[in-house]
N, CA, C and O atoms as a MOPAC input file, in Angstrom:
PM7 MOZYME 1SCF
protein

 N    -37.76700 1   175.92900 1   154.71600 1
 C    -38.98200 1   175.68400 1   155.44700 1
 C    -40.14100 1   176.44300 1   154.79600 1
 O    -40.27800 1   177.65100 1   154.98300 1
 N    -40.97000 1   175.73100 1   154.03400 1
 C    -42.05600 1   176.39000 1   153.32700 1
 C    -43.04200 1   177.08800 1   154.25200 1
 O    -43.59600 1   178.12000 1   153.87600 1
 N    -43.28100 1   176.56100 1   155.44700 1
 C    -44.23300 1   177.19300 1   156.34600 1
 C    -43.73900 1   178.55600 1   156.80700 1
 O    -44.54900 1   179.46000 1   157.01300 1
 N    -42.41500 1   178.72900 1   156.97700 1
 C    -41.87000 1   180.04400 1   157.35100 1
 C    -41.98700 1   181.02600 1   156.19500 1
 O    -42.32000 1   182.19300 1   156.40400 1
 N    -41.71900 1   180.57100 1   154.99300 1
 C    -41.81900 1   181.44000 1   153.81400 1
 C    -43.26300 1   181.91700 1   153.64500 1
 O    -43.50100 1   183.09300 1   153.36700 1
 N    -44.21600 1   181.01600 1   153.81000 1
 C    -45.62800 1   181.37200 1   153.67700 1
 C    -46.05400 1   182.34900 1   154.76900 1
 O    -46.78900 1   183.29800 1   154.49700 1
 N    -45.60500 1   182.12900 1   155.98600 1
 C    -45.94200 1   183.04200 1   157.09000 1
 C    -45.36200 1   184.42300 1   156.81900 1
 O    -46.01900 1   185.43300 1   157.07300 1
 N    -44.14200 1   184.47400 1   156.30700 1
 C    -43.51700 1   185.76000 1   156.00300 1
 C    -44.30000 1   186.49600 1   154.92200 1
 O    -44.55100 1   187.69500 1   155.04900 1
 N    -44.69100 1   185.78800 1   153.85400 1
 C    -45.48000 1   186.41700 1   152.78900 1
 C    -46.79800 1   186.94400 1   153.32300 1
 O    -47.24100 1   188.01900 1   152.92000 1
 N    -47.43600 1   186.20200 1   154.22800 1
 C    -48.73700 1   186.59100 1   154.77900 1
 C    -48.62900 1   187.89100 1   155.57500 1
 O    -49.54300 1   188.71500 1   155.52800 1
 N    -47.53100 1   188.08900 1   156.30300 1
 C    -47.38600 1   189.24100 1   157.20100 1
 C    -46.50600 1   190.35900 1   156.64000 1
 O    -46.30100 1   191.36700 1   157.31600 1
 N    -45.98700 1   190.20900 1   155.43500 1
 C    -45.02900 1   191.15900 1   154.88200 1
 C    -45.56400 1   192.58800 1   154.82400 1
 O    -44.80500 1   193.53200 1   155.04700 1
 N    -46.81800 1   192.76600 1   154.53700 1
 C    -47.37600 1   194.11200 1   154.42000 1
 C    -47.62900 1   194.81200 1   155.73600 1
 O    -47.84700 1   196.02300 1   155.75400 1
 N    -47.60700 1   194.08700 1   156.83100 1
 C    -47.92500 1   194.69400 1   158.12700 1
 C    -46.69700 1   194.97100 1   158.99100 1
 O    -46.82800 1   195.48800 1   160.10100 1
 N    -45.52100 1   194.63900 1   158.50200 1
 C    -44.31000 1   194.84400 1   159.28400 1
 C    -43.61200 1   196.12300 1   158.86700 1
 O    -43.52700 1   196.43500 1   157.67900 1
 N    -43.11300 1   196.86100 1   159.84200 1
 C    -42.39800 1   198.10000 1   159.58300 1
 C    -41.02400 1   198.03100 1   160.23800 1
 O    -40.92700 1   197.67600 1   161.41300 1
 N    -39.95900 1   198.36300 1   159.50700 1
 C    -38.62700 1   198.34400 1   160.11400 1
 C    -38.43600 1   199.50000 1   161.09500 1
 O    -38.97900 1   200.58800 1   160.90200 1
 N    -37.67600 1   199.25500 1   162.12300 1
 C    -37.35500 1   200.30400 1   163.10500 1
 C    -35.96600 1   200.02600 1   163.66200 1
 O    -35.66300 1   198.88100 1   163.99900 1
 N    -35.10800 1   201.04700 1   163.76900 1
 C    -33.78000 1   200.81200 1   164.33600 1
 C    -33.89100 1   200.50000 1   165.82700 1
 O    -34.67400 1   201.12200 1   166.54500 1
 N    -33.12200 1   199.56000 1   166.26900 1
 C    -33.14800 1   199.21900 1   167.69200 1
 C    -31.80400 1   198.63900 1   168.10200 1
 O    -31.20900 1   197.83300 1   167.38600 1
 N    -31.34800 1   199.05700 1   169.24800 1
 C    -30.14000 1   198.50800 1   169.86400 1
 C    -30.53900 1   198.04000 1   171.25600 1
 O    -31.44300 1   198.59000 1   171.88400 1
 N    -29.84100 1   197.00900 1   171.72000 1
 C    -30.15100 1   196.55400 1   173.07600 1
 C    -28.88100 1   196.16300 1   173.80400 1
 O    -27.85000 1   195.85500 1   173.20500 1
 N    -29.00100 1   196.18900 1   175.11700 1
 C    -27.91100 1   195.72900 1   175.97700 1
 C    -28.49400 1   194.79400 1   177.02700 1
 O    -29.68200 1   194.85500 1   177.34500 1
 N    -27.64200 1   193.93500 1   177.55500 1
 C    -27.97800 1   193.08300 1   178.68300 1
 C    -26.92700 1   193.36700 1   179.74100 1
 O    -25.73000 1   193.32800 1   179.45400 1
 N    -27.36300 1   193.65400 1   180.96700 1
 C    -26.43000 1   193.97600 1   182.04000 1
 C    -26.10500 1   192.73400 1   182.86400 1
 O    -26.73800 1   191.69000 1   182.70900 1
 N    -25.12300 1   192.85900 1   183.73100 1
 C    -24.69100 1   191.72800 1   184.55000 1
 C    -25.74800 1   191.26500 1   185.54900 1
 O    -25.61800 1   190.18100 1   186.11800 1
 N    -26.79300 1   192.06400 1   185.77500 1
 C    -27.89500 1   191.63100 1   186.64100 1
 C    -29.13800 1   191.27300 1   185.82300 1
 O    -30.26000 1   191.32600 1   186.32600 1
 N    -28.92000 1   190.90600 1   184.54500 1
 C    -29.95800 1   190.42400 1   183.61800 1
 C    -31.03000 1   191.44300 1   183.26000 1
 O    -32.15900 1   191.06900 1   182.94100 1
 N    -30.69400 1   192.70500 1   183.30900 1
 C    -31.59000 1   193.75200 1   182.84700 1
 C    -31.40000 1   193.90900 1   181.34400 1
 O    -30.26900 1   194.01900 1   180.87000 1
 N    -32.49500 1   193.92000 1   180.59300 1
 C    -32.44700 1   194.11900 1   179.14000 1
 C    -33.00700 1   195.49500 1   178.84500 1
 O    -34.11800 1   195.82800 1   179.25700 1
 N    -32.22300 1   196.30100 1   178.12200 1
 C    -32.64500 1   197.65000 1   177.75800 1
 C    -32.57200 1   197.76500 1   176.24300 1
 O    -31.54100 1   197.47500 1   175.63500 1
 N    -33.69400 1   198.19800 1   175.63200 1
 C    -33.72900 1   198.38400 1   174.18200 1
 C    -34.10800 1   199.82500 1   173.89700 1
 O    -34.99500 1   200.38200 1   174.54400 1
 N    -33.43400 1   200.42700 1   172.92600 1
 C    -33.70100 1   201.81500 1   172.54600 1
 C    -33.28800 1   202.02600 1   171.10300 1
 O    -32.58500 1   201.20400 1   170.51600 1
 N    -33.73000 1   203.12900 1   170.54200 1
 C    -33.35700 1   203.42400 1   169.16300 1
 C    -32.07600 1   204.24800 1   169.08200 1
 O    -31.50600 1   204.41100 1   168.00300 1
 N    -31.63500 1   204.75500 1   170.19900 1
 C    -30.41800 1   205.56900 1   170.22800 1
 C    -29.21600 1   204.73900 1   170.64100 1
 O    -29.35500 1   203.74800 1   171.35800 1
 N    -28.04700 1   205.14000 1   170.19200 1
 C    -26.82800 1   204.37800 1   170.48800 1
 C    -26.34700 1   204.58100 1   171.91600 1
 O    -25.98500 1   203.60800 1   172.57700 1
 N    -26.33000 1   205.79400 1   172.40500 1
 C    -25.80200 1   206.08300 1   173.74500 1
 C    -26.94300 1   206.20900 1   174.75200 1
 O    -27.22500 1   207.29500 1   175.25800 1
 N    -27.58900 1   205.08700 1   175.03200 1
 C    -28.73800 1   205.12800 1   175.92600 1
 C    -28.44800 1   204.60500 1   177.32100 1
 O    -29.31700 1   204.65500 1   178.19100 1
 N    -27.23800 1   204.10100 1   177.55200 1
 C    -26.90900 1   203.56100 1   178.86900 1
 C    -25.55600 1   204.08800 1   179.32500 1
 O    -24.58200 1   204.09000 1   178.57100 1
 N    -25.51800 1   204.52100 1   180.54200 1
 C    -24.28400 1   205.08400 1   181.08600 1
 C    -23.51800 1   204.08200 1   181.96400 1
 O    -22.46500 1   204.41600 1   182.50700 1
 N    -24.03200 1   202.88400 1   182.10200 1
 C    -23.40800 1   201.88800 1   182.98000 1
 C    -22.56400 1   200.90400 1   182.17900 1
 O    -22.81400 1   199.69900 1   182.21900 1
 N    -21.57900 1   201.40000 1   181.46200 1
 C    -20.74100 1   200.55800 1   180.58700 1
 C    -20.11700 1   199.36300 1   181.31500 1
 O    -19.99800 1   198.28200 1   180.73900 1
 N    -19.72600 1   199.55000 1   182.55000 1
 C    -19.05100 1   198.47700 1   183.29000 1
 C    -19.98700 1   197.31100 1   183.61800 1
 O    -19.51900 1   196.22100 1   183.94600 1
 N    -21.29700 1   197.52800 1   183.53300 1
 C    -22.26700 1   196.47200 1   183.85900 1
 C    -22.74700 1   195.71200 1   182.62800 1
 O    -23.44500 1   194.70700 1   182.76600 1
 N    -22.39500 1   196.16200 1   181.44100 1
 C    -22.90100 1   195.55700 1   180.20900 1
 C    -22.16300 1   194.24800 1   179.90900 1
 O    -20.93400 1   194.20400 1   179.86900 1
 N    -22.95000 1   193.17600 1   179.69900 1
 C    -22.35800 1   191.88500 1   179.33600 1
 C    -22.61500 1   191.54900 1   177.86800 1
 O    -21.91000 1   190.72300 1   177.28700 1
 N    -23.62000 1   192.18400 1   177.26900 1
 C    -23.88700 1   191.99400 1   175.84000 1
 C    -24.44800 1   193.28900 1   175.28000 1
 O    -25.29600 1   193.93800 1   175.89200 1
 N    -23.95800 1   193.64900 1   174.10700 1
 C    -24.42900 1   194.85100 1   173.42700 1
 C    -24.59700 1   194.47300 1   171.96100 1
 O    -23.67000 1   193.95100 1   171.34200 1
 N    -25.77300 1   194.73300 1   171.40700 1
 C    -26.02700 1   194.33300 1   170.03600 1
 C    -27.10500 1   195.21200 1   169.43100 1
 O    -27.72300 1   196.02500 1   170.11700 1
 N    -27.32100 1   195.03700 1   168.13700 1
 C    -28.40000 1   195.74500 1   167.45900 1
 C    -29.34400 1   194.72000 1   166.86300 1
 O    -28.94400 1   193.60500 1   166.52800 1
 N    -30.57700 1   195.10500 1   166.73700 1
 C    -31.55300 1   194.23500 1   166.10700 1
 C    -31.36400 1   194.38200 1   164.60200 1
 O    -31.59700 1   195.45800 1   164.05000 1
 N    -30.95500 1   193.33400 1   163.95300 1
 C    -30.63300 1   193.36700 1   162.53100 1
 C    -31.90300 1   193.36800 1   161.68800 1
 O    -32.94900 1   192.90400 1   162.14300 1
 N    -31.81900 1   193.88900 1   160.45500 1
 C    -32.99700 1   193.93200 1   159.58000 1
 C    -33.62600 1   192.55500 1   159.41700 1
 O    -32.92700 1   191.56700 1   159.18900 1
 N    -34.92500 1   192.49700 1   159.53300 1
 C    -35.65300 1   191.24700 1   159.37000 1
 C    -35.63600 1   190.32700 1   160.57200 1
 O    -36.22800 1   189.24800 1   160.53100 1
 N    -34.97000 1   190.72900 1   161.64200 1
 C    -34.86800 1   189.88200 1   162.83300 1
 C    -35.90300 1   190.30100 1   163.87800 1
 O    -36.37400 1   191.43800 1   163.89400 1
 N    -36.23800 1   189.36000 1   164.73600 1
 C    -37.18900 1   189.61400 1   165.82000 1
 C    -36.46300 1   189.46800 1   167.15300 1
 O    -35.43200 1   188.80300 1   167.25000 1
 N    -37.02400 1   190.10400 1   168.16900 1
 C    -36.42400 1   190.10700 1   169.50500 1
 C    -37.52600 1   189.83700 1   170.51700 1
 O    -38.55800 1   190.50700 1   170.50300 1
 N    -37.31900 1   188.87200 1   171.38500 1
 C    -38.32300 1   188.52900 1   172.39000 1
 C    -37.63500 1   188.20100 1   173.71100 1
 O    -36.68300 1   187.42100 1   173.75300 1
 N    -38.12100 1   188.79500 1   174.76700 1
 C    -37.66500 1   188.45300 1   176.10700 1
 C    -38.79400 1   187.67900 1   176.76500 1
 O    -39.88700 1   188.21300 1   176.95800 1
 N    -38.53400 1   186.41500 1   177.11300 1
 C    -39.51100 1   185.58100 1   177.80800 1
 C    -39.35600 1   185.86000 1   179.30000 1
 O    -38.42300 1   185.36900 1   179.93500 1
 N    -40.26600 1   186.64300 1   179.85000 1
 C    -40.16400 1   187.04200 1   181.25500 1
 C    -40.41700 1   185.88400 1   182.21100 1
 O    -39.85900 1   185.85500 1   183.30800 1
 N    -41.24600 1   184.93500 1   181.81100 1
 C    -41.51600 1   183.79500 1   182.67900 1
 C    -40.30500 1   182.87400 1   182.81200 1
 O    -40.03800 1   182.34600 1   183.89100 1
 N    -39.57700 1   182.68300 1   181.72100 1
 C    -38.40500 1   181.79800 1   181.74100 1
 C    -37.10600 1   182.56400 1   181.94400 1
 O    -36.05600 1   181.95600 1   182.15200 1
 N    -37.16500 1   183.90400 1   181.88700 1
 C    -35.98600 1   184.71800 1   182.11400 1
 C    -34.91400 1   184.54500 1   181.05500 1
 O    -33.73600 1   184.38900 1   181.37600 1
 N    -35.32600 1   184.57200 1   179.77200 1
 C    -34.35300 1   184.37300 1   178.71000 1
 C    -34.72500 1   185.18200 1   177.47700 1
 O    -35.87400 1   185.58700 1   177.30200 1
 N    -33.73600 1   185.40800 1   176.63200 1
 C    -33.95800 1   186.03200 1   175.33700 1
 C    -34.16300 1   184.89500 1   174.33600 1
 O    -33.33600 1   183.98900 1   174.23500 1
 N    -35.26900 1   184.95400 1   173.60000 1
 C    -35.58900 1   183.92700 1   172.61100 1
 C    -35.01700 1   184.36600 1   171.27100 1
 O    -35.27500 1   185.48500 1   170.82600 1
 N    -34.24600 1   183.50100 1   170.62300 1
 C    -33.59800 1   183.90000 1   169.37300 1
 C    -34.57500 1   183.93900 1   168.19900 1
 O    -35.65600 1   183.35100 1   168.23800 1
 N    -34.16100 1   184.64200 1   167.17300 1
 C    -34.97800 1   184.90200 1   165.98700 1
 C    -35.50400 1   183.62000 1   165.35300 1
 O    -36.68500 1   183.54200 1   165.01400 1
 N    -34.66000 1   182.62800 1   165.19000 1
 C    -35.06300 1   181.37200 1   164.54400 1
 C    -36.16600 1   180.68200 1   165.33100 1
 O    -37.13800 1   180.20400 1   164.74600 1
 N    -36.02700 1   180.62500 1   166.63600 1
 C    -37.03500 1   179.96800 1   167.46600 1
 C    -38.37500 1   180.70900 1   167.39900 1
 O    -39.42900 1   180.08000 1   167.31800 1
 N    -38.33400 1   182.02700 1   167.43100 1
 C    -39.56500 1   182.82300 1   167.33400 1
 C    -40.27400 1   182.53300 1   166.01800 1
 O    -41.46500 1   182.22400 1   165.99900 1
 N    -39.53200 1   182.63300 1   164.91700 1
 C    -40.14200 1   182.46200 1   163.59400 1
 C    -40.63600 1   181.03900 1   163.37100 1
 O    -41.71100 1   180.84300 1   162.80500 1
 N    -39.87200 1   180.04500 1   163.80600 1
 C    -40.32000 1   178.65800 1   163.66100 1
 C    -41.60200 1   178.41200 1   164.43900 1
 O    -42.52100 1   177.76300 1   163.94000 1
 N    -41.66600 1   178.93000 1   165.66900 1
 C    -42.84900 1   178.73800 1   166.50600 1
 C    -44.07300 1   179.41800 1   165.89900 1
 O    -45.14000 1   178.81000 1   165.80400 1
 N    -43.92300 1   180.66700 1   165.49100 1
 C    -45.05200 1   181.40000 1   164.92500 1
 C    -45.48400 1   180.84100 1   163.57300 1
 O    -46.67800 1   180.70000 1   163.30800 1
 N    -44.52000 1   180.52600 1   162.72500 1
 C    -44.84700 1   180.06000 1   161.37700 1
 C    -45.49700 1   178.68100 1   161.36600 1
 O    -46.30400 1   178.38400 1   160.48500 1
 N    -45.15700 1   177.84800 1   162.32400 1
 C    -45.73400 1   176.50700 1   162.35100 1
 C    -47.06200 1   176.46000 1   163.10400 1
 O    -47.70000 1   175.40900 1   163.16600 1
 N    -47.48000 1   177.57500 1   163.66900 1
 C    -48.70500 1   177.61300 1   164.46100 1
 C    -49.98900 1   177.71900 1   163.66900 1
 O    -51.06600 1   177.46200 1   164.20800 1
 N    -49.90400 1   178.09200 1   162.40100 1
 C    -51.08000 1   178.24000 1   161.55400 1
 C    -50.75500 1   177.69100 1   160.16700 1
 O    -49.58100 1   177.60500 1   159.80500 1
 N    -51.77000 1   177.31800 1   159.38000 1
 C    -51.52100 1   176.72200 1   158.05900 1
 C    -51.24200 1   177.78100 1   156.97300 1
 O    -51.97900 1   177.87800 1   155.99200 1
 N    -50.17100 1   178.57100 1   157.16100 1
 C    -49.86900 1   179.65300 1   156.22100 1
 C    -49.65000 1   179.14800 1   154.80000 1
 O    -50.10500 1   179.78400 1   153.84900 1
 N    -48.96300 1   178.01900 1   154.63300 1
 C    -48.70600 1   177.48900 1   153.29300 1
 C    -50.03000 1   177.18000 1   152.58800 1
 O    -50.18900 1   177.46100 1   151.40000 1
 N    -50.95700 1   176.61200 1   153.31700 1
 C    -52.27700 1   176.31600 1   152.75200 1
 C    -53.00400 1   177.60800 1   152.38600 1
 O    -53.61800 1   177.70000 1   151.32300 1
 N    -52.93300 1   178.59900 1   153.26500 1
 C    -53.62300 1   179.87500 1   153.02700 1
 C    -53.04500 1   180.61400 1   151.81700 1
 O    -53.77600 1   181.26000 1   151.06600 1
 N    -51.72600 1   180.51200 1   151.63800 1
 C    -51.05800 1   181.25200 1   150.56900 1
 C    -51.01300 1   180.47000 1   149.25900 1
 O    -50.56100 1   181.00400 1   148.24500 1
 N    -51.46500 1   179.23700 1   149.25600 1
 C    -51.47700 1   178.42300 1   148.04900 1
 C    -50.18500 1   177.64600 1   147.88800 1
 O    -49.26700 1   177.77300 1   148.69700 1
 N    -50.12300 1   176.86100 1   146.86400 1
 C    -48.97800 1   175.97800 1   146.64600 1
 C    -47.68800 1   176.71500 1   146.33400 1
 O    -46.61400 1   176.13000 1   146.47700 1
 N    -47.74500 1   177.97900 1   145.91200 1
 C    -46.53900 1   178.71700 1   145.54700 1
 C    -45.76800 1   179.24100 1   146.74700 1
 O    -44.72800 1   179.87500 1   146.56800 1
 N    -46.24000 1   179.00000 1   147.96600 1
 C    -45.57200 1   179.47800 1   149.16900 1
 C    -44.27400 1   178.75700 1   149.32600 1
 O    -43.54100 1   179.00600 1   150.28300 1

């Protein structure tokens, strides 16, 4: 997808990596932190994961869902003419 590649090139200098882990509990609470042992309610956890390098994380509060990395990037990258802005080499 050339539009995603162009969007990534456009924003590459403004992004900074940060370690992050998150959990989702059985009552749909999402907790994100940089430390591994940030939750003491192990019995309530239904998903435990880390934010992988280059990935994005979004919780849509209106729809009550976690939006996956591909959907976020496709939506953002197709929203502006990044390929045009970056030239034909995008």
